[in-house]
KOLVEX-12573 format. One line per field, with one value per residue (C-alpha): residue in one letter; x, y, z; residue number from 1. Coordinates in Angstrom, 3 decimals. Layout:
<rs>
code	A, ...
x	X, ...
y	Y, ...
z	Z, ...
pos	NUM, ...
</rs>
This chain:
<rs>
code	M, I, K, L, D, S, N, T, L, V, V, V, T, G, A, A, K, G, N, G, K, A, I, S, D, A, L, E, I, A, G, A, R, V, V, R, V, D, L, L, K, C, E, K, D, V, N, S, F, I, G, E, V, T, D, D, T, L, I, R, E, V, V, D, F, C, S, N, Q, E, Y, K, T, L, S, L, I, N, N, A, G, V, T, F, P, H, G, Y, P, Y, P, H, N, D, W, D, K, T, I, E, V, N, L, S, A, P, F, K, W, I, E, A, F, V, P, L, L, K, D, S, T, N, A, S, I, I, N, I, T, S, L, G, A, E, R, A, F, P, N, N, P, A, Y, I, A, S, K, G, G, L, K, M, L, T, K, F, Y, A, K, S, L, G, R, Y, G, V, R, A, N, N, V, G, P, G, Y, I, V, T, D, M, T, S, D, S, Y, S, D, E, T, T, R, V, R, R, E, K, H, T, F, L, G, R, W, G, V, P, S, D, I, A, D, V, C, L, F, L, C, S, N, E, S, R, Y, M, T, G, Q, D, L, Y, V, D, G, G, W, I, A, N, G, L, I, E
x	27.294, 31.048, 32.408, 35.713, 37.167, 38.766, 42.190, 41.392, 42.401, 41.283, 42.258, 39.706, 40.305, 37.400, 35.391, 33.072, 30.317, 29.203, 30.984, 33.687, 31.222, 29.312, 32.555, 33.676, 30.307, 30.066, 33.545, 32.801, 29.502, 31.359, 33.669, 36.762, 38.366, 38.254, 40.539, 38.628, 40.392, 38.702, 38.945, 35.612, 34.758, 33.416, 30.231, 32.208, 35.284, 36.876, 40.030, 39.407, 41.762, 40.926, 43.077, 44.027, 44.899, 47.834, 49.370, 52.546, 52.176, 48.668, 49.843, 52.663, 50.263, 47.942, 50.841, 52.225, 48.793, 48.371, 51.860, 50.910, 47.760, 47.483, 46.127, 46.694, 45.276, 45.717, 43.908, 44.210, 41.340, 42.154, 38.672, 39.163, 38.794, 37.789, 36.307, 36.244, 34.396, 35.049, 34.757, 37.689, 40.240, 40.557, 42.074, 45.600, 44.859, 42.011, 44.314, 46.998, 44.550, 42.840, 46.090, 47.366, 44.328, 43.262, 46.643, 49.575, 47.860, 47.091, 50.725, 51.922, 49.553, 50.564, 54.273, 53.935, 52.017, 54.151, 56.234, 53.083, 51.319, 54.279, 54.196, 50.461, 48.559, 46.350, 46.962, 44.776, 45.101, 41.905, 41.946, 38.625, 38.818, 35.909, 34.273, 36.649, 39.557, 38.132, 35.883, 36.268, 33.891, 33.761, 34.944, 37.123, 40.547, 42.110, 39.618, 39.993, 43.795, 43.927, 41.647, 43.365, 46.706, 45.389, 44.176, 47.694, 49.332, 47.285, 48.587, 52.138, 51.700, 49.929, 53.058, 55.600, 54.026, 52.585, 55.711, 54.838, 51.255, 49.917, 47.023, 46.036, 42.774, 40.640, 36.964, 35.419, 32.053, 29.548, 27.056, 26.402, 23.951, 26.225, 26.785, 29.298, 26.643, 23.666, 23.358, 23.210, 20.833, 18.440, 18.151, 15.504, 16.757, 20.337, 19.271, 17.193, 19.942, 22.403, 19.901, 19.358, 23.102, 23.107, 21.754, 20.036, 18.243, 19.232, 21.930, 24.032, 24.042, 27.063, 26.330, 26.913, 30.512, 30.894, 29.965, 32.647, 35.266, 34.218, 34.795, 38.255, 39.206, 38.189, 39.834, 37.248, 39.242, 42.630, 43.603, 42.506, 45.021, 45.675, 41.995, 39.498, 36.064, 33.515, 30.372, 28.479, 25.261, 26.719, 27.706, 31.097, 29.794, 26.912, 27.747, 24.476, 22.283, 18.716
y	-41.057, -40.480, -39.382, -37.668, -36.996, -34.039, -35.398, -34.345, -30.811, -29.400, -26.094, -24.728, -21.660, -19.641, -20.769, -17.799, -18.715, -21.043, -24.356, -23.431, -22.706, -25.915, -27.910, -26.327, -26.832, -30.473, -31.263, -29.598, -31.433, -34.688, -33.944, -32.348, -29.120, -26.668, -23.730, -21.330, -18.884, -16.222, -12.649, -12.113, -12.659, -16.156, -16.696, -18.858, -16.835, -19.419, -20.680, -18.377, -16.119, -13.149, -12.206, -12.810, -16.454, -15.209, -13.434, -15.158, -13.665, -15.095, -18.520, -18.444, -17.422, -20.340, -22.808, -21.549, -21.837, -25.417, -26.418, -25.458, -27.592, -31.189, -33.433, -36.791, -36.215, -33.032, -32.061, -29.014, -27.988, -25.337, -24.073, -20.311, -19.210, -16.368, -16.067, -13.060, -13.858, -11.339, -11.169, -10.889, -9.428, -10.883, -8.370, -9.224, -8.062, -10.565, -13.294, -12.469, -12.302, -15.572, -17.492, -15.988, -16.992, -20.232, -21.800, -20.044, -19.759, -23.508, -24.211, -21.850, -23.315, -26.883, -26.075, -24.335, -27.258, -30.091, -30.531, -30.818, -33.063, -35.445, -35.813, -36.462, -39.744, -40.184, -36.576, -35.341, -32.517, -31.615, -29.084, -27.780, -27.737, -27.424, -28.696, -26.172, -28.489, -30.906, -28.928, -25.656, -22.813, -19.407, -15.988, -17.144, -18.444, -17.665, -19.791, -22.724, -22.523, -22.156, -25.111, -27.306, -26.439, -27.107, -30.522, -31.511, -29.835, -32.169, -35.190, -33.926, -33.830, -37.188, -38.671, -36.656, -37.085, -40.576, -42.093, -40.193, -41.402, -38.021, -38.235, -35.557, -35.519, -33.121, -32.404, -30.826, -29.161, -28.932, -26.089, -25.461, -22.883, -20.309, -16.557, -17.103, -18.700, -16.615, -14.685, -17.875, -19.608, -16.665, -16.603, -19.223, -20.029, -20.509, -22.468, -24.920, -25.408, -26.285, -28.685, -30.477, -31.013, -33.248, -36.779, -35.873, -32.835, -30.401, -28.035, -29.101, -27.528, -26.857, -29.863, -32.119, -30.883, -30.920, -34.598, -35.640, -33.564, -35.183, -38.594, -37.572, -36.321, -39.616, -42.998, -44.409, -42.874, -44.073, -45.774, -42.942, -40.459, -38.640, -38.835, -36.432, -36.680, -34.708, -33.785, -32.674, -34.667, -36.442, -33.326, -34.582, -38.049, -36.688, -37.099, -35.932, -33.081, -33.591
z	-1.143, -1.112, 2.231, 2.938, 6.345, 8.075, 7.131, 3.552, 2.587, -0.773, -2.373, -4.856, -7.017, -8.333, -5.330, -4.781, -7.228, -10.014, -10.411, -7.927, -5.136, -5.844, -5.803, -2.543, -0.860, -1.970, -0.673, 2.644, 3.029, 2.318, 5.243, 3.702, 4.825, 1.930, 1.228, -1.012, -3.316, -5.425, -6.617, -4.841, -1.196, -0.572, 1.423, 3.824, 4.668, 6.958, 5.254, 2.297, 0.375, -1.849, -4.833, -8.440, -9.095, -11.154, -8.148, -6.955, -3.479, -3.119, -4.243, -1.711, 1.075, 0.312, 0.110, 3.430, 5.026, 3.821, 4.892, 8.452, 8.440, 9.558, 6.817, 5.192, 1.715, -0.305, -3.502, -5.740, -8.019, -10.619, -11.408, -11.879, -15.470, -17.757, -21.225, -23.550, -26.782, -29.526, -33.290, -35.642, -35.115, -31.647, -29.152, -28.043, -24.502, -24.218, -25.504, -22.934, -20.012, -20.951, -21.305, -18.062, -15.995, -17.693, -18.413, -16.752, -13.369, -13.059, -13.970, -11.225, -8.628, -9.421, -9.373, -6.018, -4.515, -5.909, -2.711, -0.574, -3.064, -3.220, 0.566, 0.629, 0.417, -2.677, -3.723, -6.571, -9.082, -10.915, -13.734, -15.016, -18.799, -21.237, -24.391, -25.934, -25.177, -27.771, -30.104, -32.019, -31.145, -32.869, -31.686, -28.817, -29.905, -26.532, -24.606, -26.995, -26.878, -23.098, -22.384, -24.950, -23.393, -19.903, -20.993, -22.045, -19.035, -16.847, -18.723, -18.265, -14.498, -14.465, -16.049, -14.059, -10.618, -10.933, -9.371, -6.186, -6.156, -7.265, -9.706, -12.233, -14.184, -16.213, -15.682, -18.778, -18.271, -21.080, -21.009, -17.329, -15.953, -14.276, -14.371, -17.183, -19.407, -18.281, -21.553, -23.625, -21.232, -21.072, -24.883, -25.636, -29.139, -27.972, -24.910, -26.927, -29.513, -26.769, -25.202, -28.502, -28.881, -25.791, -25.440, -22.183, -23.542, -20.831, -19.635, -16.707, -13.267, -11.034, -8.820, -11.853, -11.922, -8.153, -7.826, -10.325, -8.496, -5.234, -6.812, -8.044, -4.580, -3.006, -2.671, -5.089, -7.964, -6.691, -9.989, -12.265, -13.655, -16.904, -17.829, -19.401, -17.781, -19.768, -17.882, -20.968, -21.284, -24.308, -26.284, -27.497, -28.355, -30.442, -34.111, -35.683, -34.521, -35.735
pos	1, 2, 3, 4, 5, 6, 7, 8, 9, 10, 11, 12, 13, 14, 15, 16, 17, 18, 19, 20, 21, 22, 23, 24, 25, 26, 27, 28, 29, 30, 31, 32, 33, 34, 35, 36, 37, 38, 39, 40, 41, 42, 43, 44, 45, 46, 47, 48, 49, 50, 51, 52, 53, 54, 55, 56, 57, 58, 59, 60, 61, 62, 63, 64, 65, 66, 67, 68, 69, 70, 71, 72, 73, 74, 75, 76, 77, 78, 79, 80, 81, 82, 83, 84, 85, 86, 87, 88, 89, 90, 91, 92, 93, 94, 95, 96, 97, 98, 99, 100, 101, 102, 103, 104, 105, 106, 107, 108, 109, 110, 111, 112, 113, 114, 115, 116, 117, 118, 119, 120, 121, 122, 123, 124, 125, 126, 127, 128, 129, 130, 131, 132, 133, 134, 135, 136, 137, 138, 139, 140, 141, 142, 143, 144, 145, 146, 147, 148, 149, 150, 151, 152, 153, 154, 155, 156, 157, 158, 159, 160, 161, 162, 163, 164, 165, 166, 167, 168, 169, 170, 171, 172, 173, 174, 175, 176, 177, 178, 179, 180, 181, 182, 183, 184, 185, 186, 187, 188, 189, 190, 191, 192, 193, 194, 195, 196, 197, 198, 199, 200, 201, 202, 203, 204, 205, 206, 207, 208, 209, 210, 211, 212, 213, 214, 215, 216, 217, 218, 219, 220, 221, 222, 223, 224, 225, 226, 227, 228, 229, 230, 231, 232, 233, 234, 235, 236, 237, 238, 239, 240, 241, 242
</rs>
């Protein structure tokens, strides 16, 4: 099992539930100190911040808090995201909100943390993308565009910050059982179709995502940057659905 120490500080957005909570809990169990950020109150409110991830004031507060902490390794995990599926014509307001939260917010968080990341040892940026960064899905152009853009934004920072030893990677979940996917999972027909699209014949659970993030925050991934790690049970690799 990967272990981190108290000299590791990790900021996780969207940390109150689902994948974000699982990521935060796994990092804390491994020994890291976790700063949790969410629009909702987190179960563990020590080192937690409540607010919109798009809020510049919130970002500044979290950066200021971290700058006053003692740590050796710093990681930033942009997990917060939204999705608003809708038939044609797609509402412009849903487009704007999705791009703002899923793409613009990670950019703002990374930019704000760059000075701290550059001064850290084995710093790691992890952006949570999606199958939608690689594959087209119906009724949600904003989500597809935002995750595809986030995928390439990560590669930009991998290139730009590599000289400082800062790594940047994507983790792309497949279909994971969370509140966001509860409607699809509770529909038996939809659930089974999704299962059959994977090699492993099952949906993922938040801990599947958390374990990969733990790896990317650790020294074991020290030579990995600019990569797309899809935790999808084989979804993307599956060429024929029988």
